[in-house]
N, C-alpha and C positions, 0 to 999 in steps of 0.2 A: 160513680161518674162516667156518660154517655162517654164513648168517644167519635159518635156522630152528636157534637153539640153545634149547632147554628153558628156561624160564620158574626161577632161581633163589632159593627163599624165601629166602633164607637171612639176608638178611639183616632179615627181620621178627622174628628173634626175639629180639631188645637187648627189655629189661624194658620201656623209653622207649615201643615200640608199646604194651604191655597197658597203661601208667598211660593210653595217649589217648585207647582206647578206651574206658576207664574211665573214664574225661573227659566223654566224650561221651552213654555209656548214663546215666552222674548225672544230666549235663543235662537228657536226654529228659526223665530221671523226675522230676527237679523241672519243669520244661515242661509234664508230663501233669497232674501233678497240681496246680498252679498256672492250667493251664485248665480241669479238673473245678469246682474252687474256686469259681472265676469266673464258668465259663459253661451249666457242665450241672448243679449244688447249685442255682443261680439257675433255673434252667428250671423243673428238677422242681418245686419246692417254689411257684413262680408256677401253673405247672401240676393241684398238687394242689385249691392257693385255687378254682379257677375252675369 
């Protein structure tokens, strides 16, 4: 057996990996929206009034 075998990605074909990726992307999108609402929006509103 050679120590330089090609990487076998067939183990990542299971639907659970797609679910995990979707969960991570959804969580990231929610965090982005919360960040914009809590930090960016107030900064823009207060910067426009000065």
